[in-house]
N, C-alpha and C positions, 0 to 999 in steps of 0.2 A: 228349823224353828229356833228363835233366838230363844235367849235365856229368861227374858221378860215373859214370853208368851207361856213358857213351861211353868213358871211362878204361878201364873193367872190361873192355868189349868189346874193345878194342884190345888190351889186356894178354893176354886168352885168345886171341885170333887170333894174337898172336906166339908165344904157348907152343905152339899147336897147328899153325900152318903155317910158323913161322920168319921170319925177317927178308927171306930171298931171296924166298919167295912174296908178301911182303905188298904189293909194287908192282902185280904181277899181278892180285892179287884186288881191289885199291883201282881199277885201271883196267876190270875186269869189273863191278864195282858202279857205276862211273862211266857205262860204256855202257849198263848195264842202267837206269839212272836216265834218260839221255837217251831211250832207247827208250820207256820207259814214258811220259815227258813227251811225246814225239812223238806216242805212240798216245792219250794222253788230248787231246791239242790236236786230232787228227784226229777223235776222236769228239766233242769240241764243237763243231767246225766243221761236221761232218756233220748233228750235231743242230740247230744253228741254220739250216743250210741246209734241212733237212726241215721243221723248224716254220715256216721264214719263210712258205712256202706257205698253211701252216695259219693263222698270226697273219694273212697276208693275206686269207685267205678269211672269217676270223673279223671281221676289220676290215670289209669288205664287206657281210658280214650284219648287224653292228651299225649300219653306216650305213643300210642298208636299212630295217632295223626303226626305227631313229630317225627317218627319213622318213617311214614310214608311220605311227608314232606322231604325228607331227607334222601330217600331213594329217587322221588321225582326230580328232585334238585341234582342228584347225580346223573341220572339219566340225561335231563337237559343239558347238563356241563359237558358230559360224553358227546352228544350230538352237536353240540356248539363247538367243540375242539374238533371233531370229525369234520365238520362243515367247514371251519377254519382252516385245517390244514388241506382239504379239497380246493378250496379257493386260493391258498398259497401255492399249491402245486400248480394249477391251472394258471396264475400270474407267472409263476417261474417259467411254465411251457411257453406262454405266450412272448415272454421276455427273450428267452433262448430264440424263438422263431423270429422275432425281430431283430436281433443280433445276427441271425445268419442270412436272414434278408438284406439287412443293411451291409453286411459283409460281402454279400452277392453283388449288390448295387455298387458298393464301392469298388469293387475288382473291375466290375463290368463299365464303370466310369472312368477307372484308370486306364483300362485298355483301350477304351475309346479315345481319351485324351491322348494316350501315346499314338494311336493310329492318326489323330488328326495331326499330331506333331511331326510324324513322319511323313505325312501327306503334304503338310506345310513346307518341311524342309526339302522334300524332293521337288515340290513346286518351286521353290526358291531356288534352288539349284538349277532347274530348266530356265525359269526366268533369267537368272544370271548368265547362263550359257548363251540363250539366245540375246541378250543385251551385248554379250561379249562378242558374238557372231555379227551382230548388227554394228557394233563398233568396228570391228575388224573391216567389215564391209563399207562402212562410212570412210574408214581411213583410207583404204585401197581405193575408194571412189575419189577422194579428196587427191590423193598421190596421181591418180590418173588425171586430175583436173589441173595439177601443178605442172605437168609435164608441157604442157602447151606454152608457148612464149607469152609473155605478159609484157603490158607497156608499163614501165615504172615511169613515173615523173619524179622529177628532182628540182626544187626551187634553187636558184642561185642566189648567192648573198647580194650581189650588186645590182639587184633588180630595183626599181623604185617601189615605194609603198602603194601606189595603185594597181600595181601588178603583182600584189603579194600572192593572190590566190592563182597565178598562171603559173603552170608547171610546164616544164619542157619534157621531151622524151630523151632519155639517157642512154639507151641503148646503143 
């Protein structure tokens, strides 16, 4: 309320009740205000007392739930760690097996390459020997052919141009 409203209420009270009854009314209003304040304080105190048990129960339930959540979370984390370590172990085992298989494949491949290389080298040796043998046989055949008398023709310098390709036996 504003100051003007209070002044208007006091003037109306003076006019209605008179100056003699105004102190009695003020005492009655004061006592009513004290009783009202006392009643509201009692209600507040009683409300706080009754809700303190509820707050205490709520705090206990909250702590219990938080503890259970921590336990469940710890169990879940433990399970996750265990599964993770099992998966990591399986991955490591698979990796080791792959390395062993790749190593075996590599050694098999190297031995196969060495075998092919050896076979190629021995085949090349055989081919070389066969070629040398054939060359020797060809040389001996040529030598046998050259032992027979051959006709060799020789052109003379003084021949005319129209007989340029005419060769004579020089034996």
